[in-house]
C-alpha positions as CSV (number, residue, x, y, z in Angstrom):
1,M,0.1,0.0,0.1
2,Q,1.0,3.6,-0.6
3,K,-0.2,6.6,1.6
4,Y,-1.3,9.6,-0.2
5,S,-2.1,13.1,1.1
6,F,-3.8,15.6,-1.3
7,L,-3.8,19.3,-0.9
8,V,-6.7,20.8,-2.9
9,Y,-8.0,24.4,-3.3
10,H,-11.5,24.4,-1.9
11,K,-13.3,25.6,-5.2
12,E,-11.8,22.6,-7.0
13,Y,-12.4,20.1,-4.2
14,G,-15.8,18.9,-5.4
15,T,-14.6,18.1,-9.0
16,F,-11.6,16.4,-7.4
17,L,-13.7,14.1,-5.3
18,Q,-16.0,13.3,-8.2
19,D,-13.1,12.3,-10.3
20,L,-11.6,10.4,-7.3
21,Q,-14.7,8.5,-6.6
22,Q,-14.8,7.7,-10.4
23,L,-11.2,6.4,-10.3
24,G,-12.1,4.2,-7.3
25,V,-8.9,3.2,-5.8
26,L,-8.4,5.4,-2.7
27,H,-9.3,4.0,0.7
28,V,-9.8,7.3,2.6
29,I,-8.4,7.5,6.2
30,E,-11.1,8.4,8.7
31,K,-10.2,11.1,11.0
32,K,-13.5,11.2,12.8
33,T,-14.9,8.1,14.8
34,E,-18.5,9.5,14.8
35,I,-20.5,10.1,11.7
36,S,-22.8,13.0,10.9
37,E,-26.7,12.6,11.3
38,S,-27.0,13.1,7.5
39,I,-24.8,10.1,6.7
40,K,-26.6,8.0,9.3
41,E,-29.8,8.8,7.6
42,K,-28.3,7.7,4.2
43,Y,-27.1,4.5,5.7
44,R,-30.6,3.9,7.1
45,L,-32.1,4.4,3.7
46,L,-29.5,1.9,2.2
47,N,-30.5,-0.7,4.9
48,R,-34.3,-0.3,3.8
49,Y,-33.1,-0.8,0.1
50,N,-31.1,-3.8,1.0
51,K,-33.8,-5.4,2.9
52,T,-36.4,-4.5,0.2
53,I,-34.2,-6.0,-2.6
54,D,-33.6,-9.2,-0.6
55,F,-37.1,-9.6,0.1
56,L,-37.9,-9.4,-3.7
57,E,-35.1,-11.5,-4.7
58,K,-36.4,-14.3,-2.5
59,L,-39.8,-14.4,-4.3
60,E,-38.1,-16.4,-7.2
61,T,-40.0,-14.5,-9.9
62,E,-38.4,-14.1,-13.3
63,Q,-36.9,-10.7,-13.5
64,D,-36.7,-8.2,-16.2
65,E,-33.3,-6.7,-17.0
66,Q,-34.7,-3.4,-18.2
67,I,-34.7,-0.5,-15.7
68,L,-38.1,1.1,-15.2
69,D,-38.6,4.8,-16.0
70,A,-39.7,5.7,-12.4
71,E,-38.4,6.9,-9.2
72,G,-36.7,4.2,-7.1
73,F,-37.7,5.8,-3.8
74,E,-41.3,5.8,-4.8
75,I,-41.3,2.1,-5.6
76,L,-39.4,1.6,-2.2
77,E,-42.1,3.5,-0.5
78,E,-44.9,1.6,-2.2
79,I,-43.4,-1.7,-1.3
80,S,-42.9,-0.6,2.3
81,Q,-46.6,0.5,2.8
82,K,-47.7,-2.6,1.2
83,Q,-45.5,-4.7,3.6
84,D,-47.0,-2.8,6.6
85,K,-50.4,-3.4,5.2
86,L,-49.8,-7.1,4.6
87,E,-48.4,-7.5,8.2
88,N,-51.5,-5.7,9.5
89,L,-53.8,-8.1,7.2
90,K,-51.9,-11.1,8.6
91,Q,-52.6,-10.1,12.2
92,E,-56.1,-9.3,11.3
93,L,-56.4,-12.8,9.7
94,I,-55.1,-14.5,12.8
95,A,-57.6,-12.6,15.0
96,N,-60.5,-13.3,12.7
97,N,-59.5,-17.1,12.6
98,K,-59.4,-17.1,16.3
99,E,-63.0,-15.5,16.6
100,L,-64.2,-17.9,14.0
101,K,-63.1,-20.9,16.0
102,K,-65.0,-19.6,18.9
103,V,-68.2,-18.8,17.0
104,E,-68.1,-22.0,15.0
105,P,-69.8,-24.2,17.6
106,W,-72.8,-21.8,17.6
107,G,-73.4,-22.0,13.9
108,D,-74.5,-19.2,11.5
109,F,-77.1,-17.4,13.9
110,S,-78.7,-14.2,12.9
111,K,-78.1,-11.4,15.4
112,Q,-80.9,-9.3,14.1
113,I,-83.5,-12.0,15.0
114,I,-82.0,-12.2,18.4
115,S,-82.3,-8.5,18.8
116,K,-85.9,-8.6,17.4
117,L,-86.8,-11.2,20.1
118,Q,-85.3,-9.0,22.7
119,E,-87.5,-6.1,21.7
120,E,-90.3,-8.6,22.5
121,N,-88.9,-9.2,26.0
122,I,-87.5,-12.8,24.8
123,L,-84.0,-13.4,25.6
124,V,-81.6,-15.9,24.0
125,R,-78.7,-16.9,26.2
126,F,-75.7,-18.9,25.4
127,F,-74.1,-21.6,27.8
128,I,-71.3,-24.1,27.8
129,A,-71.2,-26.9,30.3
130,S,-69.0,-30.0,30.6
131,N,-70.5,-33.4,29.6
132,K,-70.5,-34.2,33.4
133,K,-72.4,-31.1,34.5
134,F,-74.8,-31.1,31.6
135,N,-78.2,-32.3,33.0
136,P,-81.1,-32.4,30.5
137,E,-83.5,-33.4,33.3
138,R,-82.7,-30.1,35.2
139,L,-82.9,-28.2,32.1
140,S,-86.3,-29.5,30.8
141,K,-88.1,-26.9,32.7
142,Y,-86.4,-24.3,30.4
143,F,-86.7,-24.0,26.7
144,T,-83.4,-25.5,25.9
145,E,-81.8,-26.2,22.6
146,I,-78.3,-28.0,22.3
147,I,-76.4,-26.3,19.4
148,Y,-73.2,-28.4,19.5
149,E,-71.5,-31.1,21.4
150,S,-67.7,-31.5,21.4
151,G,-65.7,-34.1,23.3
152,N,-65.9,-32.6,26.6
153,N,-68.4,-29.8,26.3
154,V,-72.0,-29.0,25.4
155,Y,-72.9,-25.8,23.7
156,F,-76.5,-25.0,24.3
157,I,-79.0,-21.9,24.5
158,I,-81.9,-21.1,26.7
159,I,-84.8,-19.0,25.4
160,Q,-86.6,-17.3,28.3
161,K,-88.7,-14.2,28.9
162,E,-87.0,-11.1,30.5
163,G,-86.8,-11.2,34.2
164,E,-87.3,-15.0,34.4
165,K,-84.7,-16.4,36.7
166,I,-82.7,-19.5,35.8
167,N,-80.5,-21.6,38.1
168,I,-78.2,-24.0,36.1
169,D,-74.5,-25.1,36.6
170,A,-73.1,-23.9,33.3
171,E,-70.9,-21.0,32.0
172,E,-72.9,-18.1,30.3
173,I,-71.1,-16.9,27.2
174,K,-71.4,-13.4,25.9
175,L,-73.4,-13.1,22.6
176,P,-70.8,-13.1,19.8
177,E,-70.4,-9.8,18.2
178,R,-70.5,-11.3,14.7
179,S,-72.0,-14.4,13.4
180,F,-70.1,-17.2,11.6
181,S,-70.8,-16.1,8.1
182,E,-70.0,-12.5,8.7
183,I,-66.6,-13.5,10.1
184,N,-66.1,-16.1,7.4
185,N,-66.7,-13.4,4.7
186,N,-64.4,-11.0,6.5
187,I,-61.7,-13.7,6.4
188,Q,-62.2,-14.3,2.6
189,E,-62.0,-10.5,2.0
190,I,-58.7,-10.4,3.9
191,E,-57.3,-13.4,2.0
192,E,-58.2,-11.7,-1.3
193,E,-56.4,-8.4,-0.1
194,I,-53.3,-10.6,0.8
195,S,-53.4,-12.4,-2.5
196,I,-53.5,-9.0,-4.3
197,I,-50.6,-7.7,-2.4
198,N,-48.6,-10.7,-3.0
199,N,-49.2,-10.6,-6.7
200,D,-48.2,-6.9,-6.5
201,F,-44.9,-8.2,-4.9
202,D,-44.4,-10.6,-7.6
203,N,-44.8,-7.9,-10.3
204,Y,-42.3,-5.5,-8.2
205,A,-39.8,-8.4,-8.3
206,K,-40.1,-9.0,-11.9
207,T,-39.9,-5.3,-13.0
208,S,-38.4,-3.3,-10.2
209,I,-35.2,-4.8,-8.9
210,P,-32.8,-3.2,-11.4
211,L,-34.3,0.2,-10.6
212,L,-33.8,-0.4,-6.8
213,N,-30.3,-1.5,-7.5
214,K,-29.6,1.5,-9.4
215,T,-31.0,3.8,-6.9
216,R,-29.2,2.1,-4.0
217,A,-25.9,2.5,-5.9
218,I,-26.6,6.2,-6.3
219,I,-27.3,6.7,-2.6
220,S,-24.3,4.6,-1.6
221,G,-22.2,6.8,-3.8
222,K,-23.7,9.9,-2.1
223,S,-23.2,8.6,1.3
224,E,-19.5,7.8,0.5
225,Y,-19.0,11.2,-1.0
226,E,-20.4,12.8,2.2
227,R,-18.2,10.7,4.4
228,V,-15.1,11.7,2.5
229,V,-16.1,15.2,2.9
230,Y,-16.7,14.7,6.6
231,N,-13.2,13.4,7.0
232,T,-11.5,16.0,5.1
233,T,-9.3,18.3,7.0
234,V,-9.8,22.1,6.4
235,E,-7.0,24.6,6.8
236,A,-5.9,28.1,5.8
237,D,-9.4,29.8,6.4
238,E,-11.3,27.0,4.8
239,K,-9.3,27.4,1.5
240,L,-7.3,24.4,1.6
241,M,-8.7,20.8,1.8
242,I,-6.5,18.0,3.0
243,L,-7.4,14.4,2.4
244,E,-5.3,11.3,3.2
245,G,-5.8,7.7,2.1
246,W,-4.3,4.5,0.9
247,V,-3.8,3.1,-2.6
248,P,-2.5,-0.5,-3.4
249,N,0.9,-0.6,-5.0
250,T,-0.6,-2.0,-8.1
251,K,-2.8,1.2,-8.5
252,K,0.2,3.6,-7.9
253,K,0.7,4.5,-11.5
254,Q,-3.0,4.7,-12.4
255,T,-3.3,7.1,-9.3
256,E,-0.4,9.3,-10.1
257,D,-1.2,9.6,-13.8
258,F,-4.7,10.9,-12.5
259,L,-3.1,13.4,-10.1
260,N,-0.6,14.7,-12.6
261,N,-3.1,15.1,-15.3
262,N,-5.3,17.2,-13.1
263,N,-2.4,19.1,-11.3
264,I,-3.3,17.9,-8.0
265,L,-0.7,18.5,-5.2
266,Y,0.0,15.3,-3.3
267,I,2.6,13.5,-1.1
268,A,3.2,9.8,-1.4
269,N,4.7,7.8,1.4
270,K,5.5,4.2,2.4
271,P,3.6,3.0,5.4
272,K,5.2,3.3,8.8
273,N,5.0,1.0,11.7
274,E,2.3,3.1,13.5
275,D,0.0,3.3,10.4
276,K,-3.2,1.3,10.3
277,V,-2.9,0.2,6.8
278,P,-6.0,-1.4,5.1
279,I,-5.7,-5.1,3.9
280,L,-6.3,-6.1,0.4
281,L,-5.8,-9.9,0.2
282,K,-4.1,-11.4,-2.9
283,N,-4.9,-15.2,-3.5
284,N,-5.2,-17.4,-6.4
285,Q,-8.5,-19.0,-7.4
286,F,-8.1,-21.9,-5.1
287,T,-7.2,-20.1,-1.9
288,K,-9.6,-17.2,-2.6
289,L,-12.3,-19.6,-2.0
290,F,-11.2,-19.9,1.7
291,E,-11.0,-16.1,2.3
292,P,-14.5,-16.0,3.7
293,I,-13.4,-18.6,6.4
294,G,-10.4,-16.6,7.4
295,K,-12.4,-13.4,7.5
296,L,-14.6,-15.0,10.3
297,F,-11.7,-14.7,12.6
298,S,-9.9,-11.6,11.4
299,L,-7.9,-10.2,8.4
300,P,-4.0,-10.2,9.1
301,S,-2.4,-6.9,10.1
302,Y,-0.4,-5.3,7.1
303,A,3.0,-6.6,8.3
304,E,1.9,-10.2,8.8
305,L,1.6,-12.9,6.3
306,D,-1.9,-13.7,4.9
307,L,-2.4,-17.3,6.3
308,T,-5.4,-18.2,3.9
309,A,-3.0,-20.1,1.4
310,F,-1.5,-21.9,4.3
311,F,-4.7,-23.0,6.0
312,A,-6.6,-23.8,2.9
313,P,-5.2,-27.3,2.0
314,F,-5.4,-28.3,5.7
315,F,-9.0,-27.2,6.1
316,M,-9.9,-29.1,3.1
317,M,-8.3,-32.2,4.4
318,F,-9.6,-31.9,7.7
319,F,-13.3,-31.4,6.5
320,G,-12.8,-34.7,4.4
321,F,-11.3,-36.5,7.4
322,C,-14.2,-35.5,9.7
323,L,-16.9,-36.5,7.2
324,G,-15.0,-39.3,5.8
325,D,-17.5,-41.0,3.4
326,A,-16.8,-41.4,-0.3
327,G,-20.5,-41.5,-1.0
328,Y,-21.3,-38.3,0.8
329,G,-18.3,-36.6,-0.9
330,L,-19.6,-37.6,-4.3
331,L,-23.2,-36.2,-3.5
332,F,-21.4,-32.9,-2.5
333,I,-19.6,-32.9,-5.9
334,V,-22.5,-33.8,-8.0
335,G,-24.9,-31.5,-6.2
336,A,-22.8,-28.5,-6.3
337,T,-22.0,-29.1,-10.0
338,I,-25.7,-29.3,-10.9
339,Y,-26.6,-26.2,-8.9
340,K,-23.7,-24.3,-10.4
341,L,-25.3,-24.5,-13.8
342,K,-28.3,-22.2,-12.6
343,A,-26.5,-20.4,-9.7
344,K,-25.9,-16.7,-9.6
345,K,-22.3,-15.5,-10.2
346,E,-21.8,-14.5,-6.4
347,I,-23.0,-18.0,-5.4
348,K,-20.6,-19.9,-7.6
349,P,-17.3,-19.5,-5.5
350,Y,-19.2,-21.2,-2.5
351,L,-20.3,-24.0,-4.7
352,S,-16.5,-24.5,-5.9
353,L,-15.6,-24.6,-2.3
354,I,-18.2,-27.4,-1.7
355,Q,-16.8,-29.3,-4.6
356,F,-13.4,-29.2,-3.2
357,L,-14.6,-30.2,0.2
358,G,-16.5,-33.0,-1.5
359,I,-13.2,-34.2,-3.3
360,A,-11.4,-34.2,0.2
361,T,-14.4,-36.2,1.5
362,V,-14.1,-38.7,-1.3
363,I,-10.4,-39.1,-0.7
364,F,-10.8,-39.7,3.0
365,G,-13.7,-41.9,2.5
366,V,-11.5,-44.1,0.1
367,I,-8.5,-44.1,2.7
368,S,-11.0,-45.1,5.6
369,G,-13.0,-47.5,3.3
370,T,-16.4,-46.0,4.1
371,L,-19.1,-45.6,1.4
372,F,-22.6,-44.4,2.4
373,G,-22.0,-45.9,5.8
374,I,-20.9,-49.2,4.6
375,N,-17.5,-50.4,6.1
376,L,-15.7,-51.6,3.0
377,I,-13.0,-53.3,5.2
378,E,-15.5,-55.7,6.8
379,T,-17.9,-56.1,3.7
380,E,-18.2,-59.2,1.8
381,I,-18.7,-57.4,-1.5
382,E,-16.2,-59.2,-4.0
383,L,-15.7,-55.9,-5.7
384,F,-13.8,-54.6,-2.9
385,A,-12.0,-57.8,-1.9
386,D,-8.7,-57.0,-3.5
387,Y,-8.5,-53.6,-1.9
388,K,-9.3,-54.2,1.6
389,N,-5.6,-54.2,2.6
390,M,-5.4,-50.6,1.2
391,F,-7.8,-49.2,3.6
392,L,-6.8,-47.7,6.9
393,N,-8.4,-49.3,10.0
394,A,-9.4,-47.2,13.0
395,D,-6.1,-47.4,14.7
396,N,-4.2,-46.1,11.7
397,M,-6.7,-43.3,11.1
398,F,-6.1,-42.2,14.7
399,K,-2.5,-42.0,14.1
400,L,-3.2,-40.3,10.9
401,A,-5.0,-37.4,12.7
402,L,-2.1,-36.9,15.1
403,V,0.5,-37.0,12.3
404,L,-1.5,-34.4,10.3
405,G,-1.9,-32.2,13.5
406,G,1.9,-32.5,14.2
407,I,2.6,-31.6,10.6
408,Q,0.2,-28.4,10.9
409,I,1.8,-27.4,14.2
410,I,5.3,-27.6,12.9
411,F,4.2,-25.8,9.7
412,G,2.7,-23.0,11.8
413,M,5.9,-22.6,13.6
414,F,7.8,-22.2,10.2
415,I,5.4,-19.5,9.4
416,K,5.8,-17.8,12.7
417,A,9.5,-17.6,12.3
418,I,9.0,-16.1,8.7
419,N,6.5,-13.5,10.1
420,Q,9.0,-12.6,12.9
421,I,11.8,-12.1,10.3
422,R,9.5,-9.9,8.2
423,Q,8.2,-7.8,11.1
424,Y,11.2,-7.5,13.5
425,G,14.3,-9.1,12.0
426,F,16.1,-12.4,12.0
427,V,17.3,-12.3,15.6
428,Y,13.6,-12.4,16.9
429,S,13.0,-15.6,15.0
430,L,15.9,-17.6,16.6
431,A,13.9,-18.8,19.6
432,T,11.2,-20.2,17.2
433,F,14.0,-21.8,15.1
434,G,15.2,-23.3,18.4
435,W,12.0,-25.1,18.9
436,L,11.9,-26.4,15.3
437,I,15.5,-27.7,15.7
438,L,14.3,-29.5,19.0
439,L,11.0,-30.8,17.6
440,L,12.1,-31.6,14.0
441,G,15.6,-32.7,14.8
442,G,14.6,-34.8,17.8
443,T,11.8,-36.5,15.7
444,V,14.1,-37.3,12.7
445,Y,16.8,-38.5,15.1
446,L,14.5,-40.9,16.9
447,V,12.8,-42.1,13.7
448,L,16.0,-42.8,11.8
449,S,17.7,-44.5,14.9
450,K,14.6,-46.6,15.4
451,K,14.5,-47.7,11.8
452,G,18.3,-48.6,12.0
453,I,19.2,-46.0,9.4
454,I,21.6,-44.2,11.8
455,V,23.3,-45.8,14.8
456,E,22.2,-44.3,18.1
457,N,24.5,-41.4,19.0
458,N,24.1,-39.5,22.3
459,I,26.4,-36.7,21.1
460,L,24.2,-36.2,18.2
461,L,21.1,-36.0,20.4
462,Y,23.0,-33.7,22.8
463,V,24.0,-31.3,20.0
464,I,20.3,-31.1,18.8
465,L,19.1,-30.4,22.4
466,S,21.9,-27.9,23.1
467,L,21.4,-25.9,19.9
468,G,17.7,-25.7,20.2
469,G,17.7,-25.1,23.9
470,F,20.5,-22.2,23.4
471,F,18.3,-20.4,21.0
472,I,15.2,-20.8,23.2
473,L,16.7,-19.7,26.4
474,F,18.8,-16.9,25.0
475,F,16.7,-15.3,22.2
476,S,13.2,-15.6,23.7
477,D,13.1,-11.8,23.7
478,P,16.2,-9.9,22.3
479,E,15.0,-6.6,23.9
480,I,15.6,-7.6,27.5
481,S,18.8,-8.4,29.5
482,V,20.4,-11.9,29.4
483,L,19.1,-12.9,32.8
484,A,15.7,-11.8,31.9
485,R,15.8,-13.7,28.7
486,I,16.8,-17.0,30.5
487,G,13.9,-16.5,32.8
488,K,11.6,-15.8,30.0
489,G,12.9,-18.7,28.1
490,I,12.3,-21.1,30.9
491,W,8.7,-19.9,31.1
492,D,8.4,-20.3,27.3
493,V,9.8,-24.0,27.6
494,Y,7.0,-24.7,30.1
495,S,4.1,-23.0,28.1
496,T,5.2,-24.2,24.9
497,V,5.5,-27.8,25.9
498,T,2.3,-28.1,27.6
499,G,0.8,-26.0,24.7
500,I,1.9,-28.1,21.9
501,F,1.0,-31.4,23.7
502,G,-2.6,-30.0,24.2
503,D,-2.8,-28.7,20.6
504,L,-1.7,-32.1,19.2
505,L,-4.2,-33.9,21.3
506,S,-6.9,-31.5,20.0
507,Y,-6.4,-33.0,16.5
508,I,-8.0,-36.4,17.7
509,R,-11.2,-34.6,17.1
510,L,-10.5,-35.3,13.4
511,F,-10.6,-39.1,14.0
512,A,-13.4,-38.9,16.5
513,L,-15.9,-36.9,14.1
514,G,-15.0,-39.2,11.2
515,L,-15.7,-42.4,13.4
516,S,-18.9,-41.0,14.6
517,S,-20.1,-40.2,11.0
518,A,-19.1,-43.6,9.8
519,I,-20.9,-45.3,12.9
520,L,-24.2,-43.2,12.2
521,G,-24.1,-44.2,8.7
522,F,-23.6,-47.8,9.7
523,V,-26.5,-47.7,12.1
524,I,-28.8,-46.2,9.5
525,N,-28.0,-49.0,7.1
526,D,-28.4,-51.7,9.9
527,I,-32.0,-50.3,10.7
528,G,-32.8,-49.9,7.1
529,M,-32.0,-53.6,6.4
530,Q,-34.3,-54.5,9.2
531,I,-37.1,-52.5,7.6
532,L,-36.4,-54.2,4.3
533,G,-37.1,-57.7,5.6
534,S,-40.2,-56.6,7.7
535,A,-42.9,-56.9,4.9
536,P,-42.6,-58.1,1.4
537,I,-44.1,-55.0,-0.5
538,I,-44.1,-52.1,1.9
539,G,-40.7,-53.1,3.4
540,P,-38.6,-52.1,0.3
541,V,-40.6,-48.9,-0.1
542,F,-39.9,-47.9,3.6
543,F,-36.4,-49.2,3.3
544,V,-35.6,-46.6,0.6
545,I,-37.4,-43.8,2.3
546,F,-35.6,-44.4,5.6
547,L,-32.2,-44.5,4.0
548,I,-32.8,-41.2,2.2
549,F,-34.0,-39.6,5.3
550,G,-31.3,-41.1,7.6
551,H,-28.5,-40.4,5.3
552,T,-29.7,-36.9,4.7
553,L,-29.9,-36.2,8.3
554,N,-26.3,-37.8,9.0
555,I,-24.9,-35.6,6.1
556,L,-26.4,-32.5,7.6
557,I,-25.3,-33.2,11.2
558,S,-21.8,-34.4,10.3
559,S,-21.2,-31.5,7.7
560,L,-21.9,-29.0,10.6
561,G,-19.3,-30.6,12.7
562,S,-16.9,-31.2,9.9
563,F,-17.0,-27.6,9.0
564,V,-16.9,-26.1,12.6
565,H,-14.0,-28.2,14.1
566,P,-11.5,-27.7,11.3
567,M,-12.4,-24.1,11.7
568,R,-11.5,-24.3,15.5
569,L,-8.2,-26.1,14.6
570,T,-7.3,-23.3,12.2
571,F,-8.2,-20.4,14.4
572,V,-7.0,-21.9,17.8
573,E,-4.3,-24.4,17.2
574,F,-2.8,-23.4,13.8
575,Y,-3.1,-19.6,14.3
576,K,-1.6,-19.8,17.8
577,N,1.5,-21.7,16.7
578,A,1.8,-19.4,13.6
579,G,1.9,-16.4,15.9
580,F,-1.0,-14.8,14.0
581,A,-2.3,-11.5,15.7
582,G,-4.8,-10.3,13.1
583,G,-6.8,-7.2,13.4
584,G,-6.4,-5.8,10.0
585,K,-9.1,-3.6,8.5
586,E,-10.3,-4.4,5.0
587,Y,-9.5,-2.2,2.0
588,K,-12.6,-0.5,0.8
589,P,-12.0,2.1,-2.0
590,F,-13.9,5.4,-2.3
591,S,-15.9,4.5,-5.4
592,K,-19.4,4.8,-7.0
């Protein structure tokens, strides 16, 4: 990144900003932490546009690409009003349905007739009594009519002259305000209104999305423009405008050509250690797919290495290890490939990621010998008979999880050493190299001596321990005194040994998740086989239904775990051993 400071005469500042926005390369340094009420209002309006466009896009109506000749804000207001009206109608519909349910037992009575009877001093009273309390003999002295009987209650009316007293054990119900037919008609009217509004929404989704997108882009540009003005420093009696920002090195020539052609006075500087430089990640097509995962934790600081390319292959492997079923992996690949044919451009990278994760799942399914929950090591299928000795059993998969964990931890320490050299200098990386000498040298020595490739030699072992220990104890912190370094080094020995041991054990989760996924698949198949033999015709039908349902559920549950746990291994174990600090802010250029 290159830091630019612009000095512009106030009368030319508006034109300069418009051209700069058109250029779209400058990440403006914001001087003020608070934003003005006017900008806040524009952000609120943008939020309304975002929600409305999302709402219309979910309607899955075929969209016209032509932009309507209308005002975007008027369309937004119309849609908002209809959304409010729809919400009120839905609430009204719920209330009417509840009222209908209460009135339904009393039938479609006429309230006018009841009122006319009342004018003639004849009352119609509504009662509910439980079956136990309802006593026809006791009620026989009154003019009683049973209207409705449910499982536990009896709904009945008593017709009496005004002033006549009755004594019965039943709950009197207030005369419903509306009859069954009135409420039912009202419900039909509400449903028709809802249907009309939904048709309007479909029409908006078909015709108005391009217009709303265009209007949103205009407001976004205006809000960004206003924000840049807000963060401009004004000097020399408001005659001189000063603006600062960052430009990627790849855009340096383009920026300076623009500035020189427009006679803009500027100063360009390289970033200093205290600068908060925005981050623009550079990854190839494969590792770019994993950027959203890395961003879930944090972007790197400017001086740090971007770890996306380093964790991406491990993440892919770990996902495959955890799911570990070749059949499930094939479904991922086929499903994502088919969906890609119709998917929107912004969705396709995620589908590509699913395809790569599916490939890893197929590979680890083949390694562990698991296909749709079938354990190929123990199966009697002749097709796999010659390949059984190539599959890894549970013990070997357990060891493989630890080996992969060890490789990622040591790989992370290498990255940490490189980061320390980049940020502080070579001497700051010596303690990390000391650990690498101890871990790698010790491991290589033990393996080679155990295999008989080299003879056991204590002097060689002592050299490895002494060299590694020297760097660890005397270069733990080059900025402090020698005695303090030794003390800090001893503490680092304790914390690193216990930390690495705990980190390594954490990778057992790869084996555990893969095993649980395989066991669940096996149990689903076992229950399915029992269903298959339970009945001659229905059995095979339910067998297929159960297998589809069971394996779908297993894929959903296991996929969630297979995504979350590798993410934890990346963000906790790998990032810690790689010395990742993060905290970078994303590069966002001032553009239209």
